[in-house]
C-alpha positions as CSV (number, residue, x, y, z in Angstrom):
1,M,30.6,-15.3,-41.0
2,R,28.4,-12.3,-40.3
3,F,27.0,-14.1,-37.2
4,A,30.5,-14.8,-35.9
5,Q,31.5,-11.1,-36.2
6,E,28.4,-9.9,-34.3
7,S,29.0,-12.5,-31.6
8,A,32.6,-11.2,-31.3
9,K,31.3,-7.6,-30.9
10,I,28.9,-8.7,-28.2
11,K,31.7,-10.4,-26.3
12,K,34.0,-7.5,-26.7
13,H,31.4,-4.9,-25.6
14,P,29.1,-6.4,-23.0
15,K,26.4,-4.4,-21.3
16,M,27.8,-2.5,-18.3
17,R,25.4,-3.3,-15.5
18,K,22.4,-5.6,-14.9
19,R,19.7,-5.5,-12.4
20,F,20.8,-8.9,-11.1
21,E,22.4,-11.9,-12.8
22,P,19.6,-13.9,-14.3
23,Q,21.9,-16.6,-15.8
24,L,23.3,-18.6,-13.0
25,L,26.8,-20.1,-13.2
26,L,27.5,-23.7,-12.5
27,G,27.0,-24.2,-8.7
28,Q,25.6,-20.7,-8.1
29,L,22.7,-20.5,-5.7
30,P,19.5,-18.5,-6.6
31,I,18.6,-15.5,-4.5
32,N,15.0,-16.5,-4.0
33,E,16.2,-19.7,-2.2
34,T,18.2,-17.8,0.4
35,P,17.7,-19.6,3.8
36,I,16.6,-17.2,6.5
37,P,17.0,-18.7,10.1
38,L,13.7,-18.2,12.0
39,K,15.2,-18.8,15.4
40,N,17.8,-16.0,15.0
41,R,16.5,-12.7,16.3
42,G,19.4,-10.6,15.1
43,S,19.0,-7.4,13.0
44,L,20.8,-9.0,10.0
45,T,18.4,-11.8,9.9
46,A,15.4,-9.4,9.8
47,L,17.1,-7.3,7.1
48,G,17.7,-10.5,5.1
49,A,14.0,-11.5,5.3
50,A,12.9,-8.1,4.1
51,L,15.4,-8.0,1.2
52,K,14.4,-11.5,0.1
53,E,10.7,-10.6,0.1
54,I,11.3,-7.5,-1.9
55,F,13.3,-9.4,-4.5
56,V,10.7,-12.2,-5.0
57,Q,7.8,-9.7,-5.4
58,P,7.9,-8.2,-8.9
59,E,5.7,-5.2,-7.8
60,W,8.3,-3.9,-5.4
61,N,11.6,-5.0,-7.0
62,E,10.5,-3.3,-10.3
63,K,10.2,0.0,-8.4
64,I,13.5,-0.4,-6.7
65,F,15.3,-1.3,-9.9
66,N,13.7,1.6,-11.8
67,I,15.0,4.1,-9.2
68,L,18.5,2.6,-9.2
69,E,18.6,2.5,-13.0
70,Q,17.6,6.1,-13.3
71,K,20.4,7.2,-10.9
72,I,23.2,4.8,-11.8
73,L,22.6,3.9,-15.5
74,S,21.3,7.2,-16.9
75,N,23.8,9.0,-19.1
76,K,25.9,5.8,-19.2
77,A,26.9,3.9,-22.3
78,K,25.2,0.6,-22.7
79,T,28.5,-1.1,-23.5
80,G,31.8,-1.4,-21.6
81,R,33.2,-3.2,-18.6
82,P,30.5,-4.9,-16.5
83,G,30.3,-3.5,-13.0
84,M,28.6,-4.6,-9.7
85,N,24.9,-5.2,-10.5
86,L,22.2,-3.0,-9.0
87,W,20.9,-5.5,-6.6
88,Q,24.3,-6.1,-5.1
89,I,24.8,-2.3,-4.6
90,F,21.4,-2.1,-2.9
91,V,22.0,-5.0,-0.5
92,L,25.5,-3.9,0.5
93,A,24.3,-0.3,1.2
94,Q,21.6,-1.6,3.5
95,V,23.9,-4.2,5.3
96,R,26.4,-1.5,6.2
97,L,23.9,0.7,8.0
98,C,21.9,-2.1,9.5
99,Q,25.0,-3.4,11.2
100,N,26.6,0.0,11.8
101,I,29.9,-1.2,10.4
102,S,32.9,0.2,8.5
103,Y,33.6,-0.5,4.8
104,D,36.4,-2.9,6.0
105,D,33.8,-5.0,7.8
106,L,31.4,-4.7,4.9
107,H,34.1,-6.0,2.6
108,D,34.7,-9.0,4.9
109,M,30.9,-9.8,5.0
110,A,30.6,-9.5,1.2
111,N,33.3,-12.1,0.8
112,H,32.6,-14.4,3.7
113,H,29.1,-14.1,5.1
114,S,27.0,-16.9,3.5
115,M,23.5,-15.4,3.9
116,I,24.6,-12.0,2.6
117,R,26.4,-13.6,-0.4
118,H,23.3,-15.7,-1.1
119,L,21.1,-12.6,-1.1
120,M,23.6,-10.8,-3.4
121,G,23.4,-13.8,-5.8
122,V,27.1,-14.7,-5.7
123,E,27.1,-17.7,-3.3
124,T,28.1,-21.0,-4.7
125,E,27.9,-24.6,-3.6
126,F,30.8,-26.3,-1.9
127,G,33.7,-27.1,-4.3
128,Y,32.9,-24.3,-6.9
129,E,35.0,-21.2,-7.3
130,K,33.8,-18.2,-5.3
131,I,33.2,-14.7,-6.6
132,K,35.2,-12.1,-4.6
133,F,34.8,-8.3,-4.3
134,E,37.6,-5.8,-3.9
135,Y,37.4,-3.2,-1.1
136,Q,37.5,-0.2,-3.4
137,N,34.9,-1.8,-5.7
138,I,32.4,-1.8,-2.8
139,V,33.3,1.7,-1.7
140,D,32.9,3.2,-5.2
141,N,29.6,1.4,-6.0
142,V,27.8,2.1,-2.7
143,G,29.0,5.7,-3.1
144,L,27.0,6.0,-6.4
145,L,23.8,6.5,-4.4
146,D,22.9,10.0,-3.3
147,N,20.4,11.5,-0.9
148,A,17.7,12.2,-3.6
149,T,17.9,8.5,-4.7
150,V,17.7,7.2,-1.1
151,L,14.6,9.3,-0.4
152,Q,12.9,7.7,-3.4
153,L,14.0,4.2,-2.2
154,N,12.6,4.9,1.3
155,D,9.2,5.8,-0.2
156,V,9.1,2.4,-1.9
157,I,10.3,0.6,1.2
158,V,7.6,2.3,3.3
159,G,4.9,1.3,0.7
160,F,6.2,-2.3,0.9
161,G,6.0,-2.1,4.7
162,H,2.4,-0.8,4.7
163,S,1.4,-3.7,2.4
164,I,2.5,-6.1,5.2
165,F,1.5,-4.1,8.4
166,K,-1.8,-2.7,7.3
167,K,-4.9,-4.9,7.7
168,K,-6.9,-2.6,5.4
169,E,-5.4,-0.6,2.6
170,E,-7.4,2.5,3.4
171,E,-6.2,2.5,7.1
172,A,-5.2,6.1,8.1
173,L,-1.9,6.8,9.7
174,R,-1.1,8.2,13.1
175,L,2.1,10.2,12.7
176,K,4.7,11.3,15.3
177,T,7.6,13.8,14.5
178,D,10.6,14.5,16.7
179,S,14.2,15.6,16.1
180,F,17.6,14.5,17.3
181,V,21.3,15.3,16.5
182,V,23.4,13.3,14.2
183,E,27.0,14.1,15.1
184,S,29.6,14.6,12.4
185,N,33.0,13.0,12.7
186,V,34.9,15.9,14.3
187,H,37.0,16.6,17.4
188,F,35.8,19.1,19.9
189,P,36.7,22.5,18.5
190,T,38.6,25.3,20.4
191,D,40.0,28.4,18.9
192,Y,43.6,27.3,19.4
193,N,43.3,23.7,18.2
194,L,41.5,24.9,15.0
195,L,44.4,27.4,14.4
196,F,46.8,24.5,14.6
197,D,44.7,22.5,12.2
198,Y,44.8,25.2,9.6
199,A,48.5,25.7,10.0
200,R,49.1,21.9,9.8
201,K,47.1,21.6,6.6
202,S,49.0,24.5,5.0
203,I,52.3,22.9,5.9
204,D,51.1,19.5,4.6
205,L,50.3,21.1,1.2
206,V,53.7,22.7,1.0
207,S,55.2,19.3,1.8
208,K,53.4,17.9,-1.2
209,F,55.1,20.5,-3.4
210,L,58.5,19.6,-1.8
211,K,58.0,15.9,-2.4
212,K,57.3,16.6,-6.1
213,Y,59.9,19.4,-6.5
214,P,62.8,18.7,-4.0
215,E,64.8,21.7,-5.2
216,L,62.4,24.3,-3.8
217,P,64.2,26.7,-1.4
218,D,63.3,28.1,2.0
219,W,61.6,25.1,3.5
220,R,64.5,23.0,4.8
221,K,63.1,23.0,8.4
222,I,59.4,22.5,7.4
223,N,58.9,19.7,10.1
224,N,60.1,22.1,12.8
225,W,57.3,24.5,12.1
226,Q,54.6,21.9,12.9
227,R,56.4,20.6,16.0
228,S,56.9,24.2,17.4
229,L,53.2,25.1,16.7
230,K,52.0,22.0,18.3
231,G,54.1,22.6,21.4
232,M,52.8,26.1,21.8
233,M,49.2,25.0,21.3
234,R,49.6,22.5,24.1
235,N,51.2,25.2,26.4
236,L,48.2,27.4,25.7
237,G,45.8,24.5,26.5
238,R,47.5,23.7,29.8
239,A,47.5,27.4,30.8
240,N,43.7,27.5,30.0
241,V,42.7,24.5,32.1
242,S,45.1,24.9,35.1
243,G,44.4,27.0,38.1
244,G,46.6,29.1,40.4
245,K,47.6,32.7,40.6
246,N,47.9,35.0,37.5
247,K,46.0,32.5,35.3
248,E,44.8,35.2,32.9
249,K,48.3,36.6,32.5
250,R,49.8,33.1,31.8
251,I,47.0,32.5,29.2
252,K,47.7,35.8,27.4
253,E,51.5,35.2,27.4
254,A,51.1,31.7,25.9
255,A,48.6,33.0,23.4
256,K,51.0,35.8,22.3
257,N,53.8,33.2,21.7
258,Y,51.4,31.0,19.8
259,L,50.0,33.8,17.6
260,S,53.5,35.2,17.0
261,K,54.6,31.8,15.6
262,A,51.4,31.4,13.5
263,T,51.8,34.9,12.1
264,C,55.4,34.1,11.1
265,L,54.2,31.0,9.3
266,M,51.5,33.0,7.5
267,K,54.1,35.6,6.3
268,K,56.4,32.8,5.1
269,L,53.6,31.1,3.2
270,E,52.7,34.4,1.5
271,K,56.3,35.1,0.6
272,S,57.0,31.6,-0.8
273,K,53.7,30.9,-2.5
274,P,54.5,32.8,-5.8
275,S,57.6,30.5,-6.2
276,L,55.6,27.3,-6.0
277,P,55.3,25.6,-9.4
278,M,52.1,25.4,-11.4
279,N,53.0,22.9,-14.2
280,D,50.0,20.6,-14.3
281,K,46.4,20.1,-12.9
282,K,47.7,18.6,-9.7
283,D,49.7,21.7,-9.0
284,I,46.7,23.9,-9.7
285,V,44.6,21.9,-7.2
286,L,47.3,22.2,-4.6
287,H,47.5,26.0,-5.1
288,L,43.7,26.3,-4.7
289,E,43.7,24.2,-1.5
290,L,46.7,26.2,-0.1
291,D,44.8,29.5,-0.8
292,R,41.8,28.1,1.0
293,F,43.7,27.1,4.1
294,M,45.8,30.2,4.2
295,G,42.6,32.3,4.2
296,L,41.2,30.2,7.1
297,L,44.5,30.4,8.9
298,D,44.5,34.2,8.6
299,K,40.9,34.4,9.9
300,Q,41.6,32.1,12.8
301,I,44.7,34.1,13.9
302,D,42.4,37.1,14.1
303,L,39.7,35.2,16.1
304,V,42.2,33.9,18.6
305,Y,43.7,37.4,19.0
306,R,40.4,39.0,19.5
307,R,39.1,36.4,22.0
308,L,42.3,35.7,24.1
309,I,44.2,39.0,23.8
310,K,41.5,41.6,23.5
311,S,38.9,39.5,25.5
312,E,36.2,40.0,22.9
313,K,33.1,37.9,22.7
314,I,33.1,36.3,19.2
315,P,29.6,36.3,17.5
316,H,28.4,32.7,16.9
317,E,28.1,33.2,13.1
318,E,31.8,34.0,12.8
319,K,32.9,30.7,14.4
320,I,34.0,27.7,12.5
321,F,33.6,24.3,14.2
322,S,35.5,21.9,11.9
323,I,38.3,22.3,9.4
324,F,36.9,19.6,7.0
325,E,33.2,19.1,8.0
326,D,32.4,22.8,7.6
327,Y,28.6,22.1,7.6
328,T,28.9,21.2,11.3
329,E,26.7,23.1,13.7
330,W,27.1,23.7,17.5
331,I,23.8,22.4,18.9
332,S,22.7,22.9,22.5
333,K,19.3,21.4,23.2
334,G,19.2,22.1,26.9
335,K,20.1,18.6,28.0
336,S,22.4,17.8,30.9
337,H,24.2,15.1,29.0
338,P,25.4,15.8,26.4
339,N,25.0,19.5,26.9
340,V,26.5,20.3,23.5
341,E,26.5,18.2,20.2
342,L,28.4,18.9,17.0
343,G,26.5,17.9,13.8
344,K,23.1,18.5,12.3
345,N,19.6,18.4,13.7
346,T,17.5,15.7,12.0
347,A,13.7,15.3,12.2
348,I,12.0,12.0,11.6
349,T,8.3,11.2,11.1
350,T,7.1,7.8,12.1
351,D,3.7,6.1,11.9
352,Q,1.8,3.7,14.3
353,F,3.8,0.7,12.8
354,G,7.2,2.3,13.7
355,L,8.1,2.9,10.1
356,I,9.9,6.2,9.3
357,L,8.0,7.9,6.5
358,D,10.1,11.0,6.2
359,Y,13.4,12.5,7.4
360,H,14.5,16.1,7.2
361,I,18.1,17.3,7.8
362,M,18.0,20.8,9.2
363,D,20.5,23.4,7.8
364,H,20.5,26.2,10.4
365,E,16.8,25.6,11.0
366,T,14.7,25.2,14.1
367,D,12.0,22.6,14.8
368,S,9.2,25.1,14.2
369,Q,10.5,26.1,10.8
370,I,10.4,22.7,9.2
371,I,6.8,21.6,9.8
372,I,5.3,23.1,6.6
373,P,7.9,21.5,4.2
374,I,7.4,18.1,5.9
375,A,3.6,18.4,5.7
376,N,3.8,19.4,2.0
377,R,5.6,16.1,1.3
378,L,3.5,13.8,3.4
379,V,-0.1,15.1,3.0
380,I,-0.1,14.3,-0.7
381,K,1.2,10.8,-0.2
382,Y,-0.7,9.4,2.8
383,M,-4.1,9.6,4.6
384,I,-3.4,10.9,8.0
385,S,-5.7,10.7,11.0
386,S,-3.5,12.3,13.7
387,W,0.0,14.0,14.0
388,S,1.8,14.6,17.2
389,F,4.7,16.9,18.1
390,D,6.5,18.2,21.2
391,K,6.5,21.8,22.3
392,G,9.6,22.6,20.3
393,F,7.5,22.5,17.1
394,W,4.9,24.9,18.3
395,H,4.0,27.9,16.1
396,P,0.4,29.3,15.5
397,E,0.9,29.1,11.7
398,N,2.1,25.5,11.9
399,K,-1.0,24.4,13.8
400,Q,-3.4,26.4,11.6
401,R,-1.9,24.9,8.4
402,L,-1.9,21.3,9.7
403,T,-5.5,21.4,10.9
404,E,-6.6,22.0,7.3
405,F,-5.4,18.5,6.3
406,V,-5.2,16.5,9.5
407,P,-8.2,15.8,11.8
408,Q,-6.2,15.7,15.0
409,V,-3.0,17.8,15.5
410,I,-1.3,17.2,18.8
411,M,1.0,20.2,19.2
412,P,1.2,21.4,22.8
413,K,1.6,25.2,23.1
414,K,4.6,26.9,24.6
415,G,3.9,29.2,27.5
416,K,0.4,30.2,28.8
417,R,-2.7,28.8,27.1
418,N,-6.0,30.6,26.7
419,K,-9.4,29.0,27.6
420,S,-10.0,27.3,24.3
421,E,-6.5,25.9,24.1
422,Q,-6.7,24.6,27.7
423,E,-10.0,22.8,26.8
424,Q,-8.5,21.3,23.7
425,E,-5.4,20.0,25.5
426,S,-7.6,18.6,28.3
427,Q,-9.6,16.3,26.0
428,R,-9.1,12.6,26.5
429,S,-8.1,11.9,22.8
430,F,-5.5,14.7,23.0
431,K,-3.9,13.3,26.1
432,L,-3.9,9.7,24.8
433,L,-2.1,10.7,21.6
434,K,0.2,13.0,23.5
435,N,1.2,10.1,25.7
436,K,1.8,7.8,22.7
437,H,4.1,10.4,21.2
438,S,7.0,9.2,23.4
439,A,7.2,6.0,21.3
440,V,9.2,8.0,18.7
441,E,12.0,8.2,21.2
442,S,12.5,4.4,21.0
443,N,12.6,4.7,17.2
444,I,15.3,7.4,17.5
445,N,17.3,5.2,19.9
446,E,17.1,2.3,17.5
447,L,18.2,4.6,14.7
448,E,21.3,5.6,16.7
449,H,22.2,1.9,17.0
450,C,21.9,1.7,13.2
451,G,24.8,4.2,12.9
452,L,23.1,7.6,13.4
453,D,24.9,8.4,16.6
454,R,27.9,9.6,14.6
455,C,28.4,9.8,10.8
456,P,31.9,8.6,9.7
457,D,31.5,9.7,6.1
458,R,33.1,12.9,4.9
459,G,31.3,15.8,3.2
460,F,27.7,17.1,3.5
461,E,26.4,15.1,0.6
462,H,27.8,11.9,2.0
463,F,26.4,12.9,5.4
464,K,22.9,13.2,4.0
465,R,23.2,9.9,2.1
466,Y,24.4,8.2,5.3
467,I,21.3,9.3,7.2
468,G,19.0,8.3,4.4
469,L,20.5,4.8,4.1
470,A,20.3,4.4,7.9
471,V,16.5,5.2,7.7
472,C,16.1,2.7,4.8
473,A,18.0,0.0,6.8
474,Y,15.9,0.7,9.9
475,N,12.6,0.3,7.9
476,L,13.7,-2.9,6.2
477,K,14.8,-4.3,9.6
478,R,11.4,-3.5,11.1
479,I,9.6,-5.0,8.1
480,G,11.8,-8.1,8.3
481,K,10.9,-8.7,12.0
482,K,7.2,-8.6,11.1
483,L,7.8,-11.1,8.2
484,L,9.7,-13.4,10.5
485,A,6.9,-13.2,13.1
486,L,4.3,-14.0,10.5
487,E,6.3,-17.0,9.2
488,I,6.8,-18.4,12.8
489,E,3.0,-18.0,13.4
490,R,2.3,-19.8,10.1
491,N,4.6,-22.7,11.1
492,N,3.0,-23.0,14.5
493,L,-0.4,-23.2,12.9
494,L,0.8,-26.0,10.6
495,Q,2.3,-28.0,13.5
496,R,-0.8,-27.5,15.9
497,P,-3.0,-30.4,14.4
498,Y,-0.2,-32.8,14.7
499,K,0.4,-31.9,18.3
500,L,-3.4,-32.3,19.1
501,A,-3.4,-35.7,17.4
502,C,-0.6,-36.8,19.6
């Protein structure tokens, strides 16, 4: 009787998450038997080979699972509804960035791609019922990872890669560091289209109140406000890009009409805001959001007035480049195409095997300001024989600090060189490593094909996680290619005696 009661409790309160499903269902295929096609040279095949190898080697899967458990299972009850297991979360996070796909495509692959399902441990033989995943289930579970967790995962992946690439464990690394821009998902900002964005969002929030409380007064023609403002914004845009006589006069006239309408909206919002209900938590959130957008609207009205009416030059620090992705920076790197990028500068550090050891997302920083933090992270982890940079990273303190730990620092000086610096940069070893530095550009190009050309995720924390997952997927794909090459070579060696005998 007592045993039956305990069994009932266990069934009623199962453990929430597992590392993976050790007890296979009838017809379910084991992960370690996932077939990896050797003749397919696609990125997904390489990723699959690396993931399978990590899973079958206890040394590495233990480290991966420990990191995931610390993030996902800490402060969680051991009982409750079972969720997606840790291995499935890890696989789906890597597949999304390896293929540079949306969550909709990831949902389709999780339910219909045989190799991915086999790697996740949910694929079954023909005739057996298939396990399916819901779209929101995938989004919520992959979203459990954060940038700090992904940084730890990348360290494990790099260690796994070195165990495959390195011929000797004590082999020193030759590092290369360069930066590029990861764009955020924003439209090109102008003063007048940002003003419309703030006005539109303020009107949208009032519309939510009206939907909940239809009896609210004074907003019978709420849709007309948005249409009028949009028309005036377009008139100002046309006046700004068109030529002809009296262009400046036409711009100022269109700007005055636009600002007059926006100011009237601002006054109406201020007048009616006290009458908007505050009956529950949802109403309080709407009030806080409305306060935020009204403040931004008021600020943008002032910026447009100063720039277009008073012809002032607005200081860069006062400008806002996105209504939602407020972390976005205006970055001009002196290139002809594109001459301006909107996002964040990101520095990556690669080794001679093409693995990315470290990534650093710059927050209003320059290349020369980030060297010491990167060096502090890498010097304690790896044995480094050389480290190369371009001129953008040059600073006397940077070179002095790095030479204390790294035998060869390739950091060309900006501007004129003195005699000793000229001699140092004329050495054959310096020139060879400087020429090899350009290999990091191909790594950046491959990263951009992994999704780091433009980040679709919203919010700075999700932006950082997206970059980290792209780096992990890139490293796994590179490791997988090496594993496939080794397997093909092994198969060729096995077939060679037979061919000779024939």
